[in-house]
C-alpha positions as CSV (number, residue, x, y, z in Angstrom):
1,M,19.2,-85.5,-57.0
2,R,19.0,-89.1,-57.3
3,T,16.9,-91.6,-54.2
4,G,20.5,-93.2,-53.4
5,D,21.6,-89.7,-52.9
6,F,18.9,-88.3,-50.8
7,A,19.6,-88.4,-47.1
8,G,16.2,-86.6,-46.4
9,M,13.8,-89.2,-46.7
10,N,12.8,-88.9,-43.0
11,N,12.0,-85.5,-43.8
12,I,9.6,-86.3,-46.7
13,F,8.2,-88.8,-44.6
14,P,8.1,-88.2,-41.3
15,N,7.1,-91.1,-39.6
16,E,5.0,-89.7,-36.7
17,E,3.3,-91.8,-34.7
18,W,-0.7,-92.1,-36.0
19,E,-2.9,-94.6,-35.9
20,P,-6.6,-94.8,-38.3
21,A,-9.3,-94.1,-35.6
22,Q,-11.4,-97.6,-35.0
23,P,-14.3,-98.7,-35.0
24,A,-16.4,-101.0,-32.4
25,S,-15.7,-104.6,-33.0
26,D,-19.1,-105.2,-33.7
27,T,-19.4,-102.4,-36.5
28,E,-21.4,-104.0,-39.6
29,L,-18.9,-103.9,-42.3
30,W,-19.9,-104.1,-46.3
31,R,-18.0,-105.6,-49.5
32,Y,-20.2,-104.5,-53.0
33,I,-18.5,-107.0,-55.5
34,D,-19.5,-109.1,-58.6
35,F,-20.3,-112.5,-58.9
36,T,-16.9,-113.6,-60.3
37,Q,-14.9,-111.2,-57.4
38,F,-16.9,-113.5,-54.6
39,V,-16.2,-116.9,-56.1
40,S,-12.6,-115.7,-56.3
41,I,-12.1,-114.9,-52.0
42,L,-13.8,-118.7,-52.3
43,E,-11.6,-120.7,-54.2
44,N,-8.6,-118.4,-53.3
45,D,-9.0,-117.8,-49.8
46,A,-7.5,-114.5,-50.5
47,L,-8.7,-110.9,-50.6
48,W,-7.1,-108.7,-53.5
49,F,-6.0,-105.3,-52.6
50,S,-6.0,-102.8,-55.5
51,R,-3.4,-100.3,-56.2
52,A,-4.2,-96.6,-54.5
53,A,-3.0,-95.0,-57.7
54,G,-5.9,-96.8,-59.9
55,F,-8.7,-95.5,-57.5
56,F,-11.3,-93.1,-58.5
57,D,-10.2,-90.2,-56.6
58,S,-7.9,-88.1,-57.9
59,Y,-6.5,-87.1,-54.3
60,E,-6.0,-90.4,-53.1
61,G,-3.0,-90.2,-50.8
62,A,-2.5,-86.4,-51.6
63,L,-1.5,-84.2,-48.9
64,P,-3.0,-80.9,-48.3
65,P,-1.3,-77.7,-49.9
66,G,-0.2,-76.3,-46.5
67,K,1.4,-80.2,-45.4
68,L,3.2,-80.0,-48.5
69,R,4.7,-76.9,-48.3
70,K,5.8,-77.5,-44.6
71,I,7.3,-80.9,-45.9
72,A,9.0,-79.0,-48.9
73,K,10.0,-76.6,-46.7
74,G,12.4,-79.2,-45.0
75,V,14.1,-80.4,-48.0
76,S,14.7,-77.0,-49.4
77,D,18.5,-76.9,-48.7
78,R,19.0,-80.0,-50.9
79,V,17.0,-79.8,-54.1
80,S,16.4,-76.7,-56.2
81,D,12.2,-77.6,-56.7
82,P,11.5,-79.1,-53.7
83,E,7.6,-78.7,-53.8
84,N,7.8,-81.0,-57.0
85,F,10.1,-83.0,-55.2
86,V,7.9,-83.7,-52.4
87,R,5.2,-84.3,-54.7
88,A,6.3,-86.8,-56.9
89,F,7.5,-89.1,-53.6
90,Y,3.9,-89.1,-52.5
91,D,2.5,-89.5,-56.2
92,A,4.8,-92.5,-56.3
93,L,3.3,-93.5,-53.0
94,R,0.4,-94.1,-54.5
95,Y,1.6,-97.0,-56.5
96,S,3.0,-99.0,-54.0
97,T,0.3,-98.8,-51.8
98,Y,-2.4,-101.7,-51.8
99,I,-6.0,-100.9,-50.2
100,S,-9.3,-103.0,-49.4
101,C,-12.3,-100.9,-49.4
102,W,-15.4,-101.3,-46.8
103,H,-18.6,-99.4,-46.1
104,E,-19.7,-98.7,-42.5
105,A,-23.5,-99.4,-42.1
106,S,-25.8,-100.9,-40.1
107,E,-27.9,-102.4,-43.2
108,E,-28.0,-102.2,-46.9
109,T,-27.2,-98.8,-48.1
110,A,-29.4,-97.8,-51.4
111,S,-26.9,-95.4,-52.6
112,M,-23.9,-98.0,-52.6
113,W,-26.2,-100.4,-54.8
114,Q,-27.3,-97.7,-56.9
115,V,-23.2,-97.1,-57.4
116,Y,-21.9,-100.1,-57.6
117,Q,-25.2,-102.3,-59.8
118,Q,-23.8,-99.7,-62.8
119,K,-20.3,-101.9,-62.5
120,G,-22.0,-105.0,-62.7
121,K,-21.2,-105.6,-58.6
122,E,-24.6,-107.5,-57.4
123,V,-23.3,-109.1,-54.4
124,A,-22.6,-107.8,-51.1
125,I,-20.6,-109.0,-48.6
126,K,-21.2,-108.7,-44.8
127,T,-18.8,-108.7,-41.7
128,T,-18.1,-107.0,-38.4
129,A,-14.5,-105.1,-37.9
130,S,-13.5,-107.8,-35.7
131,Q,-14.2,-111.1,-38.2
132,F,-12.4,-109.2,-41.1
133,L,-9.4,-108.6,-38.7
134,S,-9.4,-112.3,-37.4
135,A,-9.8,-113.5,-41.0
136,L,-6.9,-111.3,-42.4
137,D,-3.3,-113.2,-42.8
138,S,-1.3,-112.0,-39.9
139,N,2.0,-112.4,-42.0
140,Y,1.0,-109.0,-43.9
141,D,1.9,-105.4,-42.6
142,I,-1.4,-104.3,-42.2
143,V,-3.1,-101.1,-41.2
144,S,-6.9,-100.8,-41.0
145,G,-9.2,-98.4,-39.7
146,Q,-11.9,-95.4,-40.8
147,V,-11.4,-92.9,-43.2
148,E,-11.4,-89.5,-41.7
149,Y,-13.2,-86.8,-44.1
150,I,-11.3,-83.3,-44.6
151,D,-11.6,-79.7,-46.0
152,Y,-8.3,-80.2,-48.0
153,S,-8.6,-76.0,-49.6
154,N,-8.3,-75.1,-45.3
155,S,-5.0,-77.0,-45.9
156,P,-5.5,-79.2,-42.4
157,D,-2.3,-80.2,-40.4
158,I,-2.8,-83.4,-40.8
159,T,-0.2,-86.1,-39.3
160,V,2.2,-87.7,-42.0
161,N,3.7,-91.0,-42.4
162,R,3.7,-93.6,-45.6
163,I,0.2,-94.9,-44.6
164,S,-1.5,-91.6,-43.1
165,P,-2.4,-89.9,-46.4
166,F,-4.5,-92.6,-47.4
167,F,-7.0,-92.5,-44.4
168,F,-7.7,-88.8,-45.7
169,K,-10.1,-87.7,-48.5
170,R,-12.0,-84.7,-49.4
171,E,-15.9,-84.2,-47.6
172,S,-17.7,-84.8,-50.6
173,F,-16.7,-88.5,-50.2
174,E,-17.9,-88.8,-46.6
175,P,-21.3,-90.8,-47.6
176,E,-18.8,-93.6,-48.4
177,S,-19.0,-94.5,-44.5
178,E,-15.2,-95.8,-45.4
179,F,-12.8,-98.0,-43.5
180,R,-10.3,-99.8,-45.3
181,A,-7.4,-102.0,-44.5
182,V,-4.0,-100.5,-46.0
183,I,-1.1,-102.0,-47.1
184,S,2.4,-100.2,-48.2
185,N,5.5,-101.9,-49.8
186,F,7.1,-98.1,-50.7
187,E,10.8,-98.5,-51.1
188,P,12.1,-95.4,-53.9
189,P,14.4,-97.0,-56.3
190,D,18.1,-96.9,-55.2
191,G,19.6,-94.2,-57.5
192,T,17.0,-93.5,-59.8
193,P,16.7,-90.1,-60.3
194,V,13.5,-88.0,-58.8
195,N,12.6,-86.1,-62.1
196,E,9.7,-86.6,-64.4
197,N,10.2,-90.1,-65.2
198,F,10.6,-91.1,-61.4
199,V,7.1,-91.7,-60.8
200,D,6.6,-93.7,-63.9
201,K,9.5,-96.2,-62.9
202,V,7.8,-97.0,-59.8
203,A,4.9,-97.5,-61.2
204,R,6.5,-99.9,-64.0
205,E,8.1,-102.0,-60.8
206,S,4.8,-102.0,-59.2
207,S,2.1,-105.0,-59.6
208,P,-1.7,-103.9,-60.1
209,G,-2.6,-105.6,-56.7
210,K,-2.1,-107.3,-53.8
211,A,-3.8,-111.2,-53.0
212,V,-3.9,-110.9,-49.4
213,T,-4.8,-114.9,-47.5
214,V,-8.4,-114.8,-46.0
215,E,-10.0,-116.9,-43.6
216,S,-13.6,-117.1,-46.2
217,S,-15.4,-118.2,-43.3
218,A,-14.2,-116.1,-40.9
219,L,-14.8,-113.4,-43.1
220,I,-18.2,-113.9,-44.7
221,Q,-20.9,-113.3,-42.3
222,E,-23.5,-112.6,-44.7
223,V,-24.2,-112.3,-48.2
224,Y,-26.6,-110.0,-49.5
225,V,-28.3,-109.9,-53.5
226,S,-28.8,-106.5,-55.3
227,P,-31.9,-105.5,-55.4
228,V,-32.3,-105.7,-59.4
229,A,-30.8,-109.4,-59.6
230,G,-33.1,-112.3,-59.8
231,G,-33.9,-115.2,-57.7
232,W,-31.8,-117.2,-59.8
233,L,-28.3,-115.2,-58.4
234,E,-29.4,-115.7,-55.0
235,A,-29.9,-119.8,-55.6
236,L,-26.5,-119.8,-56.8
237,I,-24.8,-118.1,-54.4
238,G,-26.1,-120.7,-52.0
239,D,-25.1,-123.6,-54.2
240,V,-21.5,-122.0,-54.5
241,L,-21.7,-121.4,-51.0
242,D,-22.4,-124.9,-50.3
243,T,-19.3,-126.1,-52.4
244,Y,-16.7,-124.5,-50.3
245,G,-18.2,-125.9,-47.0
246,L,-20.1,-122.5,-46.1
247,E,-23.5,-123.8,-46.2
248,S,-23.8,-121.9,-42.7
249,V,-23.6,-118.3,-44.1
250,P,-27.0,-116.9,-44.8
251,V,-27.7,-115.4,-48.4
252,H,-30.4,-113.0,-48.5
253,P,-32.5,-110.9,-51.3
254,S,-32.0,-107.2,-50.7
255,S,-34.7,-105.9,-48.3
256,L,-35.4,-103.0,-50.7
257,N,-37.4,-104.7,-52.7
258,K,-39.6,-105.2,-50.0
259,D,-43.1,-104.2,-50.7
260,P,-44.3,-102.4,-47.9
261,F,-48.5,-103.0,-49.4
262,K,-48.2,-106.9,-49.0
C-alpha cells in the first residue's frame, strides 16, 4: 500500500473536533533553558520548537492501545496488517510535529531545577499564558494548552486528530504540570510505500525543529537564575538584557537559596 493510493486517511486521522484545556490568562509559565538558548531568543526573536520524536518520553504522540485498535478496525478492509499500518502513521507524525514545553507553577520548582541543572540549564524565563500567546507570530498555525495525564493501560477513548495525541501523557509525568504549544506539518509523502522504511523517510525529510518568531519583550516577564549558579550569571543576564533593550525585565536569584536563619 502506498500513501497516494490510500483513500482512508480520514480514518487514520479522524480529525475529530477537539481543543486542549486552557489555563487562566494570568497562569504563570516557566521555561528552563541554558544561557546560550536564552541569548538565542533575544538575538533572533525566535523560540525553538523541538521535534516530538526527539523527546525523552517514548509515548510522545502515541495512542492508547484501545484507540489504536479502534482506528485500525476502520482500515482493516484495505490493508493486511491494520494495527501496524496505523502505528506507522502515528510514529511518522512525531517527526513532523514540533513542540515548545512550559511548566505551570506560581513559583520556582525545586524538582524542575534539579532536572534541568543536570543538563546545564541554569536560566528560567517566567511569563504568563496570555503573554506567551501574544508574543508568538500569528502566521504560524499553533495549538496550545495544558497537557492531560491519563492511564494508557486502561485504553481511554481519547479524541483524536493530528494534534491531540501530543496533549496526552502518562500519569507518571504529571509533576511536570505542562503547558505546551504544538505545530504539526505532517503530510504523508505521496506514493511512499507504508512499510518499515516509511517512518525513516518521513524522519529524513523533516527538520529537527522550528524557530518560531516571537516578540522577546512580550514573552520575557522575569528571569530567574539557578540556585547553584553564582552571582556572576545573574549579573551577566542583566547585562545581556540591557544590550537588547530589555533593561526593565527583573532578574532574580533563586528564592531556594534564601537562608531562613538570617
